[in-house]
N, C-alpha and C positions, 0 to 999 in steps of 0.2 A: 752905361751898359757894360763897359769893360769890367768893372768891379763885380757886377752881377755874374758875368761869365766866369771870372776866376773863382768866385764863391761856389758856383754851380759845379765847376770841375772838381773842386775838393770834395763836395758832397757826393758827386758821382763816384768818386773813388771809394768813399766810405760805403756806399750802397753796394759796390762790387765786391769789396774785400773785408768790410768791417763786420764786427760782432753785432749781436742784437743790441747790446748796450751802446755801442758807438753809433749804430743806426738811430736809436732813440734820441741820442744827443744831437745828432745831425738834424733830425726832424725839428726839435725845438729850436735849434740854432737857425735853421732856414725860416721857420715860422716867425721867430723874433725879428729877423732881418726884414722880412716882408712887412710885418705890421708896424715896424718903426720907421721904415724908409718911405721915400716918395717915388713911386714907380708907375709907369704907364701900363696899359692893358697887355701889351705884348710881353713886357717883363713879368707881369703878374702871371701870365700864361706859362712862361718858363718855370717860374716858381711852382706853379700848380702841377706841372709834369713831374717835377722832382719830389714834391711833398706826396703826391699820389703814389709814387713808387716806394716812398719810405713808409707809407701807411699800410702796405699790402699785407705785412705779417705782424703788426703790432696788436697788442691785447685790447680788449673792449675798453678798459679803464683809460688807456692812452688815447684811443679814438674819441672817447667822451671828453677828455681834456682838450684835445684839438678842436673839437666842436665848440666848446665853451669859449676858446680863444678866438675862433674865427666868426662866431655867431653874429657879433655886432659890427663887424668890419665891412666897409664898402670896398676893401681891397682883397677880400678873400677870393682865391681862384675858383671860378665857377665849376671846373671839373671836380675839384675836391669837395666843394659845397654840395653838389649834386650827389656824390657818392655818400657823404655823410648823412644827407637828408633821407636816403633810401636804406640806411642801415637798419636791420631788424631790431636792433636794441633802441628803445626809446631814450635811454640815457645818452646815447650818441646822437640820434636824430632829433631829439626834442629841441635843444637850444637853436640849431640851425633852422628847423621848421618854424619856430616861434618868432625868431628875431632876425634872421639873415635877410639883408636887403638885396642879396645876389641871387635869390631864387625868383625865377619868373613864374608868372601865372600858369603857363602851360605845364611846367614841372610840378607845381603844386596840385594841379588837377589830377595829373597822373599819380601822384603820391596818395591823394585821397581815394582813388579808384583801386589802388593795389595794395595799400598798407592797412594796418589794424587801427582800432579805435583810439589808442593812445596817440598815434601820429596825427589822426584827425583833430584830436583835442588840442594838440600843440598849434596846429594851423588855425583853429578857431580862436586862439588867443593872440594872434598877430595884431600888431598896432593898426594895420589896414587890411581889411578882407573885402575885396571887391565881389560884385554879384556873381561873377563866374565861379568863385569859390563857395560862396554861401549857398548857391543853388545845389551844388554837390554835397555840401556838408549837411544841409537840412534834409536831404534825400537819403544819404548813406550813413550819417552819424547816429550814434545812440542818443538816449535822452540827455546824458551829460554833455555831449558835444553840442547838441542843439541848444540846450539851455545856456551853454557858455557863449556860443556865437551870438545869440540873440541879446545877451547882456553886454556884448562888446560894442562900445560906442564908435569903434572904428570900422564896424561891419556895415555893409550896404546890401540891401535886399531888393530883388525883383518882385513883381507881382506873384510870380510862380513861387518864389521863396516864402512870401507871406502866406500864400494858400497852403503850402506844405506845413508850415508851423501851426497854422490855425487847425488844420486836420489833426496834427499830432497833439495839440494842446487839449483836445476833448477829454483825455484821460490823464492830463498833467496840469494841475492848477498852477504850479510854479512857472511852467512854460507859458500858460495863458496870461498870467500877470505880466511876465516880462515882455511878451509880444504886445500887450496893450500899452505898455510904457514906451514903446518906440514911437517917437513923435512923428516920424515920417510914414507910419502906416496909413494907407489910403483910407479915406472915410468909409467907403463901401465895405472894405475888408474889416475895418474896426467894428462896423455894424454886425458882420458875420460872427466875429469873435465874441461880442457881447451876447449875441443870440444863443451861442453855444455854452457860454461861461456860466459857472455856478454863481449863486447869490453871493457867496463869500468873495469870489474873485471880483465881481462887480463892485462890491463895497470897497475892496482894497483899491481898485482903480479909481473909484470916485474920490477916495482919500488922497491917493497919490497924484492924481491929475484932476484937480478941481476945475480946471479949464474945460473938462469934458464931461463933468457931472450931469449937466443938463442934456447933453447929447446921449449919454448912456441911458438915462431914463427915457429919453425920447425914442431911442432905438427899440427898447423893450416895449414901450407903450405903443409905438407904431405897429410893431408886429401883432400885438394883441388886438389893437384897434382895427387894423385891416382885416384880421381874421374874423372879428365879430361882425363887421359891416358886410363882409363878403359872404360869410357862411353862417350868419345868425339863423337859428332855427325858425324864426318867423318871417324870413324872406321868401315870398312866393316865387320870385323869379328864379332864386337859387334852387328851390325845391323842384321846380319844373325842369330845369336843365340837368339837375342831378338825376332825376328820374329817367330823362331821355338817354343820358349816358349809361346809366345802369341797365336800362332795357337793351341798349346796344351790346353791352357787355354780356348779358344773359343769353342774348341771341347769337353770340359768337362773332359779332361784327365790330367789336372793339379791339383794335390792334395797333401796330406801329404806324400804319398809314393814317389811322384816326388821330393819333397824337400829333403826328406831323402836320396834318391839316389844321387841327386846332391851333397849334403853335404858329403856323405861318399866317393864320387869320387873326392872330392876337386874341384868341378866345381863351383867356386866362383861366376862367372858372372851369371850362369844359376840360382843358388840358390837366388841371389839378385833380378833378374827380376821376378822370380817365387813368391818370397815373396811380392814384390811390387804389383803384380797383385792380390794376394789372400788378401792382407791387404788394398788395395786401397790407397796405399802410393806412393809418387814419388820414382823413382828408386834411387835417390841420398840419400834419407833417409835410405833406406835398405842397401845401400852401406856403408854409414858412420857407421851404426850400427855394421856391421861385420868388416869393416876395422879398426875401433877404439875399437873393442871387447867390445861393450856396452852390458855386460852380462845381466844387468837389463832389457833392452829393448828386448834382445833375448828371455828371459824368459817370458816377458809380451806378446809379439807377439805370441809365441808358445802356451801359455795358452789361449790367445784370440781365436786362431784358433783351439783350442781343440786338439793340437798335443799331442802325447805321450812323455814321458820322453826320449825315445830312440831318437826321432827326435829332440827334444830340445837339447839334449846332442850332437848330431852330429853337430848342428849349433854352439854350444859353442866351440867345437873343431875346426870347420872350421875358426872361427874368432880368435882363440887363437894364440899367437905367437908360431911359429913352430908346431902348431896343438897339443900342449901338455897343459894339466891342471893337477896339482898335485892332487893325490887321496884325500887328506884332503879337498881341495877346492871343488872338484867335489861333495863330499858327502854333503857339505854345500849347494851347488847350487841345488842338487837334493831335499834336504829337503825344500829349499825355493820354488822350483817349485811345490812341493806337497802341500805346505801351501797356495799357491796363489789361489785366487778365480777367476773363469772364468768370471763372470759378471763384477767384478771390473777390470779385465784385458781388457775386451772388452770396458769398459768405458774409460780407459786410451787410448786405440787405437782410439776411436772416437774423443778424444781430439786432438791427433795427426793428424787424418784425417782432422778435421775442420781447424787446424792450417796450415798444409802443403799443403793442396789441394786448398787453397784460391789462385786464380789467376794462378793456374797451369793447363797446358793442358796435363794431364796424362790420360792413359787408365783407364776406370772405372771398378771397380770390383762389383760383386754382394754383397749385404749386408750380414753380418755375421748372422747366424741364432741363 
């Protein structure tokens, strides 16, 4: 400790009286001593105080060089690492964000929430990216960030993270393929991904994951089969219940309470027909939403119709396998529903309406207010 103290005294004098050139030399001298020596955390902290003072007025190129030197070290002073990670220059922040083992998850979350996309991209490329970070990255990152983190073998995803990526993959075939290649994707969510994916993406996934080729075909076939058996034009029972729900709609008696009642009673067909009428969507779209347990779309339609959480939750349970949802997942869905914006949800619904109603002869619904 005595040698460190003497070295620090010399560097302190340079800080107080030295020129910019001597300060730069002192910075690299202190950094070399730190990286080459064996020091405890308290000694590293002292080095950190001095290095932080020496970096206050150095140019960007020097800060970037310091970042590269410290990025892979487990002896880098946390105070200095934090300062470099939050530098506006990605040349400075990038190496620390991507490689430093001295950044904790809390600091990385703050970085994701406050810095730009280049910073997020560096974090997405870390050797290990826990769910606390991937949840933030797939929500706040642009397509390059999301594609990068889903291709990262060291990334781990929550169910929320997978739902967000599936939602974003609807307009991104590259992302859809990469999500499908994640071996830990839950089967239920894989089915959702396949249901939304293009034929080209399905073929690529069948080629890349032959172990799931049968499941891919089964997922597509299951949706089509269930749709035909439940809503085939020759099914008298379906025609009768559809007429009953349509009559209630025309009489002004079809509303949120009706949908809640159907869902709580597990009246799958009635709930589907009712939703299709209230949302001005074809029946098969509502059927696929529930049959494939498309939670994102259930929440979007519920919010667009200004339903309460109670009704949205009942629809989620109706579409869930065995009508069960783990409490932890349900809390996440509730938080997501509360965060959702009504106007944005109605905008998404309008996109679905314009896409699916083109060329369809479906009952028309009143416009959403």
